[in-house]
A tleap script that builds the chain and sets N, CA, C and O, in Angstrom:
source leaprc.protein.ff14SB
mol = sequence {
  NMET ALA PRO THR ASN LEU VAL LEU SER SER
  THR VAL ALA VAL CYS SER GLY CYS HIE ASP
  SER VAL LEU ALA ARG SER HIE MET GLU VAL
  ASN GLY GLY SER PHE TYR GLN THR ARG ALA
  THR ALA LEU GLY ARG THR GLU GLN CYS PHE
  VAL CYS HIE SER SER GLY LYS ILE ALA ASP
  THR LYS VAL VAL HIE GLU CARG
}
set mol.1.N position { 119.113 -22.500 69.205 }
set mol.1.CA position { 119.073 -23.412 68.030 }
set mol.1.C position { 119.009 -24.966 68.362 }
set mol.1.O position { 119.925 -25.775 68.514 }
set mol.2.N position { 117.657 -25.117 68.423 }
set mol.2.CA position { 117.088 -26.261 69.024 }
set mol.2.C position { 116.657 -27.166 67.820 }
set mol.2.O position { 116.016 -26.601 66.934 }
set mol.3.N position { 116.997 -28.850 67.639 }
set mol.3.CA position { 117.428 -29.490 66.819 }
set mol.3.C position { 115.663 -29.585 66.094 }
set mol.3.O position { 115.414 -30.132 65.020 }
set mol.4.N position { 114.419 -28.780 67.174 }
set mol.4.CA position { 113.516 -29.465 66.675 }
set mol.4.C position { 112.911 -27.824 65.590 }
set mol.4.O position { 111.972 -27.739 64.800 }
set mol.5.N position { 113.603 -27.104 65.889 }
set mol.5.CA position { 113.457 -25.773 65.001 }
set mol.5.C position { 113.072 -26.149 63.684 }
set mol.5.O position { 113.672 -27.139 63.266 }
set mol.6.N position { 111.910 -25.439 62.607 }
set mol.6.CA position { 112.073 -25.692 61.237 }
set mol.6.C position { 113.258 -24.890 60.581 }
set mol.6.O position { 114.032 -24.029 60.999 }
set mol.7.N position { 113.108 -25.419 59.587 }
set mol.7.CA position { 114.587 -24.193 58.652 }
set mol.7.C position { 114.747 -24.595 57.229 }
set mol.7.O position { 114.346 -25.724 56.946 }
set mol.8.N position { 115.043 -24.176 56.687 }
set mol.8.CA position { 115.613 -24.580 54.783 }
set mol.8.C position { 117.199 -24.740 55.459 }
set mol.8.O position { 117.851 -24.352 56.428 }
set mol.9.N position { 117.334 -25.613 54.207 }
set mol.9.CA position { 119.116 -26.203 54.480 }
set mol.9.C position { 119.668 -24.356 53.561 }
set mol.9.O position { 119.025 -23.423 53.080 }
set mol.10.N position { 120.897 -24.611 53.710 }
set mol.10.CA position { 121.332 -23.296 53.556 }
set mol.10.C position { 121.477 -22.591 52.008 }
set mol.10.O position { 121.577 -21.389 51.764 }
set mol.11.N position { 121.454 -23.714 51.053 }
set mol.11.CA position { 121.932 -23.563 49.418 }
set mol.11.C position { 120.389 -23.134 49.050 }
set mol.11.O position { 120.081 -22.173 48.345 }
set mol.12.N position { 119.206 -24.341 49.876 }
set mol.12.CA position { 117.841 -23.864 49.522 }
set mol.12.C position { 117.564 -22.549 50.178 }
set mol.12.O position { 116.709 -21.757 49.785 }
set mol.13.N position { 118.207 -22.409 51.016 }
set mol.13.CA position { 117.644 -21.011 51.537 }
set mol.13.C position { 117.936 -19.533 50.715 }
set mol.13.O position { 117.284 -18.496 50.835 }
set mol.14.N position { 119.370 -19.826 49.664 }
set mol.14.CA position { 120.190 -18.963 48.918 }
set mol.14.C position { 119.062 -18.715 47.741 }
set mol.14.O position { 118.588 -17.647 47.354 }
set mol.15.N position { 118.716 -20.445 47.178 }
set mol.15.CA position { 118.660 -20.416 45.833 }
set mol.15.C position { 117.365 -20.236 45.527 }
set mol.15.O position { 117.140 -19.810 44.394 }
set mol.16.N position { 116.106 -20.529 46.508 }
set mol.16.CA position { 114.844 -20.609 46.711 }
set mol.16.C position { 114.344 -19.033 46.541 }
set mol.16.O position { 113.419 -18.703 45.800 }
set mol.17.N position { 115.014 -18.245 47.247 }
set mol.17.CA position { 114.415 -16.789 46.831 }
set mol.17.C position { 113.774 -16.541 45.462 }
set mol.17.O position { 112.653 -16.043 45.356 }
set mol.18.N position { 114.275 -16.785 44.767 }
set mol.18.CA position { 114.291 -16.516 43.511 }
set mol.18.C position { 113.521 -17.618 42.404 }
set mol.18.O position { 112.611 -17.396 41.605 }
set mol.19.N position { 114.386 -19.081 42.744 }
set mol.19.CA position { 113.928 -20.009 42.201 }
set mol.19.C position { 112.937 -21.170 42.803 }
set mol.19.O position { 113.226 -22.293 43.215 }
set mol.20.N position { 111.584 -20.464 42.703 }
set mol.20.CA position { 110.230 -20.869 44.120 }
set mol.20.C position { 109.099 -21.465 42.660 }
set mol.20.O position { 107.970 -20.975 42.674 }
set mol.21.N position { 109.376 -22.312 41.673 }
set mol.21.CA position { 108.209 -23.463 40.871 }
set mol.21.C position { 108.708 -24.703 41.838 }
set mol.21.O position { 109.711 -25.218 42.332 }
set mol.22.N position { 107.081 -24.818 41.732 }
set mol.22.CA position { 106.927 -26.342 41.967 }
set mol.22.C position { 108.431 -26.979 41.773 }
set mol.22.O position { 109.285 -27.319 42.592 }
set mol.23.N position { 108.382 -26.996 40.196 }
set mol.23.CA position { 109.878 -27.739 39.902 }
set mol.23.C position { 111.415 -27.837 40.259 }
set mol.23.O position { 112.258 -28.731 40.335 }
set mol.24.N position { 111.351 -26.364 40.452 }
set mol.24.CA position { 112.511 -25.965 41.087 }
set mol.24.C position { 112.907 -26.591 42.847 }
set mol.24.O position { 113.906 -27.079 43.376 }
set mol.25.N position { 111.728 -26.299 43.232 }
set mol.25.CA position { 111.459 -27.031 44.820 }
set mol.25.C position { 111.895 -28.589 44.628 }
set mol.25.O position { 112.921 -29.104 45.072 }
set mol.26.N position { 110.966 -29.157 43.932 }
set mol.26.CA position { 111.234 -30.440 43.828 }
set mol.26.C position { 113.014 -30.641 43.531 }
set mol.26.O position { 113.645 -31.521 44.117 }
set mol.27.N position { 113.439 -30.018 42.885 }
set mol.27.CA position { 114.870 -30.079 42.294 }
set mol.27.C position { 115.642 -29.971 43.427 }
set mol.27.O position { 116.569 -30.754 43.636 }
set mol.28.N position { 115.391 -29.199 44.076 }
set mol.28.CA position { 116.139 -29.187 45.401 }
set mol.28.C position { 115.981 -30.101 46.347 }
set mol.28.O position { 117.011 -30.474 46.907 }
set mol.29.N position { 114.999 -30.550 46.669 }
set mol.29.CA position { 114.715 -31.882 48.116 }
set mol.29.C position { 114.840 -32.659 47.302 }
set mol.29.O position { 114.665 -33.482 48.201 }
set mol.30.N position { 115.093 -33.761 45.710 }
set mol.30.CA position { 115.599 -34.295 45.460 }
set mol.30.C position { 116.858 -34.717 45.626 }
set mol.30.O position { 117.143 -35.907 45.767 }
set mol.31.N position { 118.043 -33.386 45.618 }
set mol.31.CA position { 119.421 -33.398 45.736 }
set mol.31.C position { 119.866 -33.114 47.071 }
set mol.31.O position { 120.963 -32.705 47.452 }
set mol.32.N position { 118.752 -33.420 47.764 }
set mol.32.CA position { 119.322 -33.242 49.591 }
set mol.32.C position { 118.615 -31.654 50.135 }
set mol.32.O position { 119.039 -31.249 51.217 }
set mol.33.N position { 117.971 -31.118 49.687 }
set mol.33.CA position { 118.020 -29.733 50.263 }
set mol.33.C position { 116.374 -30.050 51.155 }
set mol.33.O position { 115.384 -30.774 51.045 }
set mol.34.N position { 116.902 -29.002 52.017 }
set mol.34.CA position { 115.315 -29.217 53.122 }
set mol.34.C position { 114.486 -28.192 52.692 }
set mol.34.O position { 115.125 -27.385 52.018 }
set mol.35.N position { 113.320 -27.906 52.815 }
set mol.35.CA position { 112.304 -27.061 53.251 }
set mol.35.C position { 111.447 -27.046 54.295 }
set mol.35.O position { 110.353 -27.607 54.240 }
set mol.36.N position { 111.782 -26.540 55.109 }
set mol.36.CA position { 110.719 -25.973 56.076 }
set mol.36.C position { 111.062 -27.768 57.182 }
set mol.36.O position { 110.081 -28.420 57.539 }
set mol.37.N position { 112.135 -28.127 57.444 }
set mol.37.CA position { 112.729 -29.224 58.312 }
set mol.37.C position { 113.008 -29.261 59.391 }
set mol.37.O position { 113.490 -28.209 59.813 }
set mol.38.N position { 112.905 -30.174 60.189 }
set mol.38.CA position { 113.883 -29.536 61.491 }
set mol.38.C position { 115.255 -29.469 61.686 }
set mol.38.O position { 116.127 -30.024 61.017 }
set mol.39.N position { 115.320 -29.086 62.200 }
set mol.39.CA position { 117.106 -28.528 62.321 }
set mol.39.C position { 117.883 -30.040 62.346 }
set mol.39.O position { 118.838 -30.321 61.622 }
set mol.40.N position { 117.280 -30.922 63.309 }
set mol.40.CA position { 117.753 -32.640 63.090 }
set mol.40.C position { 118.128 -33.050 61.635 }
set mol.40.O position { 119.148 -33.232 60.970 }
set mol.41.N position { 116.905 -33.096 61.500 }
set mol.41.CA position { 116.687 -33.790 60.304 }
set mol.41.C position { 117.780 -32.694 58.522 }
set mol.41.O position { 118.648 -33.142 57.772 }
set mol.42.N position { 117.291 -31.651 58.546 }
set mol.42.CA position { 118.112 -30.728 57.607 }
set mol.42.C position { 119.724 -30.797 58.050 }
set mol.42.O position { 120.249 -31.121 56.985 }
set mol.43.N position { 120.525 -30.704 58.782 }
set mol.43.CA position { 121.690 -30.875 59.210 }
set mol.43.C position { 122.173 -32.413 59.167 }
set mol.43.O position { 123.328 -32.579 59.559 }
set mol.44.N position { 121.363 -33.740 58.690 }
set mol.44.CA position { 121.488 -34.983 58.481 }
set mol.44.C position { 121.205 -35.583 57.277 }
set mol.44.O position { 121.050 -36.781 57.044 }
set mol.45.N position { 121.132 -34.281 56.250 }
set mol.45.CA position { 121.230 -34.314 54.745 }
set mol.45.C position { 122.301 -34.200 54.150 }
set mol.45.O position { 123.188 -34.157 55.003 }
set mol.46.N position { 122.809 -34.110 52.918 }
set mol.46.CA position { 123.740 -33.645 52.330 }
set mol.46.C position { 123.381 -32.909 50.628 }
set mol.46.O position { 123.444 -33.515 49.559 }
set mol.47.N position { 123.000 -31.422 50.848 }
set mol.47.CA position { 123.168 -31.249 49.538 }
set mol.47.C position { 123.956 -31.228 48.440 }
set mol.47.O position { 124.829 -30.363 48.375 }
set mol.48.N position { 123.810 -32.079 47.487 }
set mol.48.CA position { 124.598 -32.189 46.274 }
set mol.48.C position { 124.526 -31.216 45.516 }
set mol.48.O position { 125.275 -31.438 44.564 }
set mol.49.N position { 123.744 -29.694 45.360 }
set mol.49.CA position { 123.815 -28.883 44.700 }
set mol.49.C position { 125.292 -28.780 43.555 }
set mol.49.O position { 125.134 -28.752 42.335 }
set mol.50.N position { 126.547 -28.737 44.154 }
set mol.50.CA position { 127.674 -28.022 43.769 }
set mol.50.C position { 128.056 -29.287 42.953 }
set mol.50.O position { 129.137 -29.128 42.386 }
set mol.51.N position { 127.462 -30.542 42.719 }
set mol.51.CA position { 127.570 -31.230 41.714 }
set mol.51.C position { 127.466 -30.548 40.538 }
set mol.51.O position { 128.462 -30.232 39.888 }
set mol.52.N position { 126.523 -30.333 40.257 }
set mol.52.CA position { 126.369 -29.393 39.100 }
set mol.52.C position { 126.276 -28.193 39.155 }
set mol.52.O position { 125.718 -27.634 38.211 }
set mol.53.N position { 126.670 -27.577 40.015 }
set mol.53.CA position { 125.739 -25.775 39.941 }
set mol.53.C position { 127.293 -25.312 40.287 }
set mol.53.O position { 127.240 -24.084 40.221 }
set mol.54.N position { 128.648 -25.690 40.623 }
set mol.54.CA position { 130.397 -25.029 40.891 }
set mol.54.C position { 130.482 -24.768 39.297 }
set mol.54.O position { 129.774 -24.849 38.293 }
set mol.55.N position { 131.708 -24.425 39.667 }
set mol.55.CA position { 132.475 -23.824 38.731 }
set mol.55.C position { 133.143 -24.493 37.670 }
set mol.55.O position { 133.865 -25.394 38.096 }
set mol.56.N position { 133.153 -24.346 36.277 }
set mol.56.CA position { 133.201 -25.362 35.041 }
set mol.56.C position { 132.111 -26.370 35.415 }
set mol.56.O position { 132.411 -27.443 34.891 }
set mol.57.N position { 130.952 -26.468 36.116 }
set mol.57.CA position { 130.226 -27.802 35.803 }
set mol.57.C position { 129.057 -27.273 34.651 }
set mol.57.O position { 128.932 -26.162 34.136 }
set mol.58.N position { 128.125 -28.735 34.433 }
set mol.58.CA position { 127.187 -27.780 33.647 }
set mol.58.C position { 125.988 -27.549 33.797 }
set mol.58.O position { 125.191 -28.145 33.071 }
set mol.59.N position { 125.598 -26.770 34.620 }
set mol.59.CA position { 124.792 -25.419 35.034 }
set mol.59.C position { 125.508 -24.856 36.238 }
set mol.59.O position { 125.151 -24.839 37.416 }
set mol.60.N position { 126.932 -24.264 35.488 }
set mol.60.CA position { 127.743 -23.245 36.681 }
set mol.60.C position { 127.084 -21.946 36.791 }
set mol.60.O position { 126.803 -21.204 35.850 }
set mol.61.N position { 126.763 -21.651 38.602 }
set mol.61.CA position { 125.709 -20.676 38.220 }
set mol.61.C position { 126.087 -19.176 38.238 }
set mol.61.O position { 125.356 -18.224 38.510 }
set mol.62.N position { 127.840 -19.177 37.767 }
set mol.62.CA position { 128.271 -18.523 37.840 }
set mol.62.C position { 128.486 -17.715 36.026 }
set mol.62.O position { 128.758 -16.599 35.582 }
set mol.63.N position { 128.223 -18.837 35.570 }
set mol.63.CA position { 127.513 -18.440 33.777 }
set mol.63.C position { 126.456 -18.208 33.712 }
set mol.63.O position { 126.119 -17.150 33.181 }
set mol.64.N position { 125.137 -19.430 34.416 }
set mol.64.CA position { 123.834 -18.859 34.232 }
set mol.64.C position { 123.756 -17.189 34.977 }
set mol.64.O position { 123.725 -16.295 34.132 }
set mol.65.N position { 123.742 -16.992 35.606 }
set mol.65.CA position { 123.645 -15.724 36.232 }
set mol.65.C position { 124.437 -14.755 35.988 }
set mol.65.O position { 124.281 -13.562 36.249 }
set mol.66.N position { 125.712 -15.529 35.236 }
set mol.66.CA position { 126.642 -14.328 34.308 }
set mol.66.C position { 127.673 -13.770 35.146 }
set mol.66.O position { 128.433 -12.974 34.594 }
set mol.67.N position { 127.850 -14.019 36.341 }
set mol.67.CA position { 128.921 -13.385 37.309 }
set mol.67.C position { 130.094 -13.743 37.476 }
set mol.67.O position { 130.815 -13.144 38.274 }
savepdb mol mol.pdb
quit
């Protein structure tokens, strides 16, 4: 687990499997997601995904994905 390994941040790793457009990637990066950044860089950022994508929020993933 070297700090120089290139990684995806945790939510990016899950969501980018399907949401892989340029716009989606930009949205994730602007909101703190990391794509192939060093582990040290990725761990130093805070993903803000759940501000909008958590239960009861404007873009609730359970509602959007019907789960």
